[in-house]
LUMSETOR-205269 format. One record per atom (N, C-alpha, C): residue number from 1; residue in three letters; atom name; x, y, z. Coordinates in steps of 0.2 Angstrom, whole numbers, always signed. Each point is the difference from the previous one (the first is absolute). Layout:
BEGIN
rec seq=NUM	type=ala	atom=CA	xx=X	yy=Y	zz=Z $
...
end
This chain:
BEGIN
rec seq=1	type=unk	atom=N	xx=-22	yy=-34	zz=-28 $
rec seq=1	type=unk	atom=CA	xx=+2	yy=+6	zz=+2 $
rec seq=1	type=unk	atom=C	xx=+6	yy=+2	zz=+5 $
rec seq=2	type=unk	atom=N	xx=+1	yy=-6	zz=+6 $
rec seq=2	type=unk	atom=CA	xx=+5	yy=-1	zz=+2 $
rec seq=2	type=unk	atom=C	xx=+6	yy=+1	zz=-5 $
rec seq=3	type=unk	atom=N	xx=+1	yy=-4	zz=-4 $
rec seq=3	type=unk	atom=CA	xx=+6	yy=-1	zz=-5 $
rec seq=3	type=unk	atom=C	xx=+2	yy=+7	zz=-4 $
rec seq=4	type=unk	atom=N	xx=-5	yy=+2	zz=+0 $
rec seq=4	type=unk	atom=CA	xx=+3	yy=+9	zz=-3 $
rec seq=4	type=unk	atom=C	xx=+2	yy=+3	zz=+4 $
rec seq=5	type=unk	atom=N	xx=-3	yy=+0	zz=+6 $
rec seq=5	type=unk	atom=CA	xx=+3	yy=+3	zz=+5 $
rec seq=5	type=unk	atom=C	xx=+8	yy=-1	zz=+2 $
rec seq=6	type=unk	atom=N	xx=+0	yy=-6	zz=-1 $
rec seq=6	type=unk	atom=CA	xx=+7	yy=-4	zz=+2 $
rec seq=6	type=unk	atom=C	xx=+4	yy=+4	zz=-5 $
rec seq=7	type=unk	atom=N	xx=+0	yy=-2	zz=-5 $
rec seq=7	type=unk	atom=CA	xx=+3	yy=+3	zz=-7 $
rec seq=7	type=unk	atom=C	xx=+2	yy=+6	zz=+1 $
rec seq=8	type=unk	atom=N	xx=-5	yy=+5	zz=+3 $
rec seq=8	type=unk	atom=CA	xx=+2	yy=+6	zz=+0 $
rec seq=8	type=unk	atom=C	xx=+7	yy=+1	zz=+8 $
rec seq=9	type=unk	atom=N	xx=-4	yy=-2	zz=+2 $
rec seq=9	type=unk	atom=CA	xx=+5	yy=-1	zz=+9 $
rec seq=9	type=unk	atom=C	xx=+7	yy=-2	zz=-1 $
rec seq=10	type=unk	atom=N	xx=+1	yy=-4	zz=-7 $
rec seq=10	type=unk	atom=CA	xx=+5	yy=-3	zz=+2 $
rec seq=10	type=unk	atom=C	xx=+5	yy=+5	zz=-5 $
rec seq=11	type=unk	atom=N	xx=-4	yy=+3	zz=-6 $
rec seq=11	type=unk	atom=CA	xx=+5	yy=+3	zz=-4 $
rec seq=11	type=unk	atom=C	xx=+2	yy=+7	zz=+3 $
rec seq=12	type=unk	atom=N	xx=-4	yy=+2	zz=+6 $
rec seq=12	type=unk	atom=CA	xx=+4	yy=+5	zz=+4 $
rec seq=12	type=unk	atom=C	xx=+4	yy=-1	zz=+7 $
rec seq=13	type=unk	atom=N	xx=+0	yy=-7	zz=+0 $
rec seq=13	type=unk	atom=CA	xx=+4	yy=-2	zz=+5 $
rec seq=13	type=unk	atom=C	xx=+0	yy=+0	zz=+7 $
rec seq=14	type=unk	atom=N	xx=-8	yy=-2	zz=+1 $
rec seq=14	type=unk	atom=CA	xx=-3	yy=+3	zz=+6 $
rec seq=14	type=unk	atom=C	xx=-2	yy=-8	zz=+1 $
rec seq=15	type=unk	atom=N	xx=+0	yy=-1	zz=+7 $
rec seq=15	type=unk	atom=CA	xx=-3	yy=-6	zz=+3 $
rec seq=15	type=unk	atom=C	xx=-8	yy=+1	zz=+2 $
rec seq=16	type=unk	atom=N	xx=-5	yy=-5	zz=+1 $
rec seq=16	type=unk	atom=CA	xx=-6	yy=+2	zz=+3 $
rec seq=16	type=unk	atom=C	xx=+0	yy=+3	zz=+8 $
rec seq=17	type=unk	atom=N	xx=+6	yy=-1	zz=+2 $
rec seq=17	type=unk	atom=CA	xx=+0	yy=+3	zz=+7 $
rec seq=17	type=unk	atom=C	xx=+2	yy=+8	zz=+1 $
rec seq=18	type=unk	atom=N	xx=+5	yy=+1	zz=-6 $
rec seq=18	type=unk	atom=CA	xx=-1	yy=+7	zz=-2 $
rec seq=18	type=unk	atom=C	xx=-5	yy=+3	zz=-3 $
rec seq=19	type=unk	atom=N	xx=-5	yy=-2	zz=-4 $
rec seq=19	type=unk	atom=CA	xx=-6	yy=+1	zz=-3 $
rec seq=19	type=unk	atom=C	xx=-5	yy=+3	zz=+8 $
rec seq=20	type=unk	atom=N	xx=-1	yy=-6	zz=+4 $
rec seq=20	type=unk	atom=CA	xx=-5	yy=-1	zz=+4 $
rec seq=20	type=unk	atom=C	xx=+4	yy=+7	zz=+4 $
rec seq=21	type=unk	atom=N	xx=+6	yy=+0	zz=+2 $
rec seq=21	type=unk	atom=CA	xx=+3	yy=+6	zz=+6 $
rec seq=21	type=unk	atom=C	xx=-2	yy=+8	zz=-3 $
rec seq=22	type=unk	atom=N	xx=+2	yy=+0	zz=-7 $
rec seq=22	type=unk	atom=CA	xx=-2	yy=+7	zz=-3 $
rec seq=22	type=unk	atom=C	xx=-8	yy=+0	zz=-1 $
rec seq=23	type=unk	atom=N	xx=-4	yy=-5	zz=-1 $
rec seq=23	type=unk	atom=CA	xx=-7	yy=+1	zz=-3 $
rec seq=23	type=unk	atom=C	xx=-4	yy=+1	zz=+9 $
rec seq=24	type=unk	atom=N	xx=+4	yy=-4	zz=+4 $
rec seq=24	type=unk	atom=CA	xx=-6	yy=+1	zz=+8 $
rec seq=24	type=unk	atom=C	xx=-4	yy=-6	zz=-2 $
rec seq=25	type=unk	atom=N	xx=+2	yy=-6	zz=-6 $
rec seq=25	type=unk	atom=CA	xx=-5	yy=-6	zz=+2 $
rec seq=25	type=unk	atom=C	xx=+3	yy=-5	zz=+3 $
rec seq=26	type=unk	atom=N	xx=-3	yy=-3	zz=+6 $
rec seq=26	type=unk	atom=CA	xx=+1	yy=-6	zz=+3 $
rec seq=26	type=unk	atom=C	xx=+4	yy=-4	zz=-3 $
rec seq=27	type=unk	atom=N	xx=+5	yy=-4	zz=+2 $
rec seq=27	type=unk	atom=CA	xx=+2	yy=-6	zz=-4 $
rec seq=27	type=unk	atom=C	xx=-3	yy=-5	zz=-2 $
rec seq=28	type=unk	atom=N	xx=-4	yy=-1	zz=+6 $
rec seq=28	type=unk	atom=CA	xx=-5	yy=-5	zz=-2 $
rec seq=28	type=unk	atom=C	xx=-5	yy=-1	zz=-5 $
rec seq=29	type=unk	atom=N	xx=-1	yy=+8	zz=-3 $
rec seq=29	type=unk	atom=CA	xx=-6	yy=+0	zz=-5 $
rec seq=29	type=unk	atom=C	xx=+4	yy=-1	zz=-5 $
rec seq=30	type=unk	atom=N	xx=+7	yy=+2	zz=-2 $
rec seq=30	type=unk	atom=CA	xx=+2	yy=-1	zz=-5 $
rec seq=30	type=unk	atom=C	xx=+2	yy=-8	zz=-1 $
rec seq=31	type=unk	atom=N	xx=-1	yy=-3	zz=+7 $
rec seq=31	type=unk	atom=CA	xx=+1	yy=-9	zz=+0 $
rec seq=31	type=unk	atom=C	xx=-6	yy=-2	zz=-5 $
rec seq=32	type=unk	atom=N	xx=-6	yy=+4	zz=+3 $
rec seq=32	type=unk	atom=CA	xx=-5	yy=-5	zz=-1 $
rec seq=32	type=unk	atom=C	xx=-1	yy=+2	zz=-7 $
rec seq=33	type=unk	atom=N	xx=+1	yy=+8	zz=-3 $
rec seq=33	type=unk	atom=CA	xx=+1	yy=+0	zz=-6 $
rec seq=33	type=unk	atom=C	xx=+4	yy=-6	zz=-7 $
rec seq=34	type=unk	atom=N	xx=+6	yy=+0	zz=+4 $
rec seq=34	type=unk	atom=CA	xx=+5	yy=-5	zz=-3 $
rec seq=34	type=unk	atom=C	xx=-5	yy=-6	zz=-1 $
rec seq=35	type=unk	atom=N	xx=-2	yy=-3	zz=+5 $
rec seq=35	type=unk	atom=CA	xx=-3	yy=-7	zz=+0 $
rec seq=35	type=unk	atom=C	xx=-5	yy=-2	zz=-4 $
rec seq=36	type=unk	atom=N	xx=-4	yy=+7	zz=-2 $
rec seq=36	type=unk	atom=CA	xx=-5	yy=+0	zz=-3 $
rec seq=36	type=unk	atom=C	xx=-9	yy=+0	zz=+4 $
rec seq=37	type=unk	atom=N	xx=+2	yy=+1	zz=+7 $
rec seq=37	type=unk	atom=CA	xx=-7	yy=+0	zz=+3 $
rec seq=37	type=unk	atom=C	xx=-3	yy=+6	zz=+1 $
rec seq=38	type=unk	atom=N	xx=+4	yy=+6	zz=-3 $
rec seq=38	type=unk	atom=CA	xx=-5	yy=+7	zz=-2 $
rec seq=38	type=unk	atom=C	xx=+5	yy=+4	zz=-2 $
rec seq=39	type=unk	atom=N	xx=-4	yy=+4	zz=-3 $
rec seq=39	type=unk	atom=CA	xx=+3	yy=+7	zz=-5 $
rec seq=39	type=unk	atom=C	xx=-1	yy=+6	zz=+5 $
rec seq=40	type=unk	atom=N	xx=+6	yy=+3	zz=+1 $
rec seq=40	type=unk	atom=CA	xx=+0	yy=+6	zz=+3 $
rec seq=40	type=unk	atom=C	xx=-6	yy=+5	zz=-3 $
rec seq=41	type=unk	atom=N	xx=-2	yy=+7	zz=+7 $
rec seq=41	type=unk	atom=CA	xx=-5	yy=+2	zz=-3 $
rec seq=41	type=unk	atom=C	xx=+4	yy=+6	zz=-5 $
rec seq=42	type=unk	atom=N	xx=-6	yy=+5	zz=-2 $
rec seq=42	type=unk	atom=CA	xx=+3	yy=+4	zz=-4 $
rec seq=42	type=unk	atom=C	xx=+5	yy=+5	zz=+1 $
rec seq=43	type=unk	atom=N	xx=+0	yy=+3	zz=+6 $
rec seq=43	type=unk	atom=CA	xx=+2	yy=+5	zz=+4 $
rec seq=43	type=unk	atom=C	xx=+10	yy=-3	zz=+1 $
rec seq=44	type=unk	atom=N	xx=-2	yy=-6	zz=+1 $
rec seq=44	type=unk	atom=CA	xx=+8	yy=-3	zz=+1 $
rec seq=44	type=unk	atom=C	xx=+3	yy=+0	zz=-7 $
rec seq=45	type=unk	atom=N	xx=-5	yy=-2	zz=-4 $
rec seq=45	type=unk	atom=CA	xx=+3	yy=-3	zz=-6 $
rec seq=45	type=unk	atom=C	xx=+4	yy=+7	zz=-4 $
rec seq=46	type=unk	atom=N	xx=-6	yy=+6	zz=+2 $
rec seq=46	type=unk	atom=CA	xx=+2	yy=+6	zz=-1 $
rec seq=46	type=unk	atom=C	xx=+7	yy=+4	zz=+0 $
rec seq=47	type=unk	atom=N	xx=+2	yy=-3	zz=+7 $
rec seq=47	type=unk	atom=CA	xx=+5	yy=+0	zz=+3 $
rec seq=47	type=unk	atom=C	xx=+7	yy=-4	zz=-3 $
rec seq=48	type=unk	atom=N	xx=-1	yy=-7	zz=+0 $
rec seq=48	type=unk	atom=CA	xx=+3	yy=-2	zz=-6 $
rec seq=48	type=unk	atom=C	xx=+4	yy=+0	zz=-6 $
rec seq=49	type=unk	atom=N	xx=-6	yy=+5	zz=-3 $
rec seq=49	type=unk	atom=CA	xx=+1	yy=+1	zz=-8 $
rec seq=49	type=unk	atom=C	xx=+5	yy=+6	zz=+0 $
rec seq=50	type=unk	atom=N	xx=-1	yy=+4	zz=+7 $
rec seq=50	type=unk	atom=CA	xx=+3	yy=+8	zz=-1 $
rec seq=50	type=unk	atom=C	xx=+8	yy=-2	zz=+3 $
rec seq=51	type=unk	atom=N	xx=+0	yy=-5	zz=+4 $
rec seq=51	type=unk	atom=CA	xx=+7	yy=-2	zz=+1 $
rec seq=51	type=unk	atom=C	xx=+3	yy=-4	zz=-4 $
rec seq=52	type=unk	atom=N	xx=-2	yy=-3	zz=-6 $
rec seq=52	type=unk	atom=CA	xx=+3	yy=-1	zz=-4 $
rec seq=52	type=unk	atom=C	xx=-1	yy=+3	zz=-8 $
rec seq=53	type=unk	atom=N	xx=-1	yy=+5	zz=+0 $
rec seq=53	type=unk	atom=CA	xx=+0	yy=+5	zz=-4 $
rec seq=53	type=unk	atom=C	xx=-5	yy=-4	zz=-5 $
rec seq=54	type=unk	atom=N	xx=-6	yy=-1	zz=-1 $
rec seq=54	type=unk	atom=CA	xx=-2	yy=-4	zz=-3 $
rec seq=54	type=unk	atom=C	xx=-9	yy=+2	zz=+0 $
rec seq=55	type=unk	atom=N	xx=-7	yy=+0	zz=-5 $
rec seq=55	type=unk	atom=CA	xx=-4	yy=+2	zz=+3 $
rec seq=55	type=unk	atom=C	xx=-4	yy=-6	zz=+2 $
rec seq=56	type=unk	atom=N	xx=-6	yy=+1	zz=+2 $
rec seq=56	type=unk	atom=CA	xx=-4	yy=-4	zz=+3 $
rec seq=56	type=unk	atom=C	xx=-2	yy=-7	zz=-5 $
rec seq=57	type=unk	atom=N	xx=-2	yy=+5	zz=-5 $
rec seq=57	type=unk	atom=CA	xx=+0	yy=-5	zz=-7 $
rec seq=57	type=unk	atom=C	xx=+4	yy=-6	zz=-2 $
rec seq=58	type=unk	atom=N	xx=+6	yy=+4	zz=+3 $
rec seq=58	type=unk	atom=CA	xx=+7	yy=-5	zz=-2 $
rec seq=58	type=unk	atom=C	xx=+1	yy=-6	zz=+4 $
rec seq=59	type=unk	atom=N	xx=-1	yy=+5	zz=+6 $
rec seq=59	type=unk	atom=CA	xx=+0	yy=-7	zz=+4 $
rec seq=59	type=unk	atom=C	xx=-3	yy=-6	zz=+3 $
rec seq=60	type=unk	atom=N	xx=-7	yy=+2	zz=-3 $
rec seq=60	type=unk	atom=CA	xx=-5	yy=-6	zz=-3 $
rec seq=60	type=unk	atom=C	xx=+0	yy=-3	zz=-5 $
rec seq=61	type=unk	atom=N	xx=+4	yy=+1	zz=-4 $
rec seq=61	type=unk	atom=CA	xx=-2	yy=-3	zz=-8 $
rec seq=61	type=unk	atom=C	xx=-4	yy=+3	zz=-4 $
rec seq=62	type=unk	atom=N	xx=-4	yy=+7	zz=+1 $
rec seq=62	type=unk	atom=CA	xx=-4	yy=+0	zz=-4 $
rec seq=62	type=unk	atom=C	xx=+3	yy=+3	zz=-6 $
rec seq=63	type=unk	atom=N	xx=+6	yy=+4	zz=+0 $
rec seq=63	type=unk	atom=CA	xx=+3	yy=+3	zz=-6 $
rec seq=63	type=unk	atom=C	xx=+8	yy=-2	zz=+1 $
rec seq=64	type=unk	atom=N	xx=+4	yy=-3	zz=-4 $
rec seq=64	type=unk	atom=CA	xx=+6	yy=-2	zz=-2 $
rec seq=64	type=unk	atom=C	xx=+4	yy=+7	zz=+5 $
rec seq=65	type=unk	atom=N	xx=+5	yy=-3	zz=+2 $
rec seq=65	type=unk	atom=CA	xx=+6	yy=+5	zz=+4 $
rec seq=65	type=unk	atom=C	xx=+4	yy=+1	zz=-5 $
rec seq=66	type=unk	atom=N	xx=+1	yy=+8	zz=+1 $
rec seq=66	type=unk	atom=CA	xx=+6	yy=+3	zz=-4 $
rec seq=66	type=unk	atom=C	xx=+6	yy=+0	zz=+0 $
end
């Protein structure tokens, strides 16, 4: 799932730091997600999806990205 997020983030010219700053997610949490130690909670994923302009289903890979 991080791979989908990374593609969306890169397509919008953002960095993890910028996403964290805009969403209020700690950079340590983002690092843990990237390393595969855990998955963000739903409320955080909703913030990321909104920032990236996609649905939560698109972010987690349930439906293809439009």
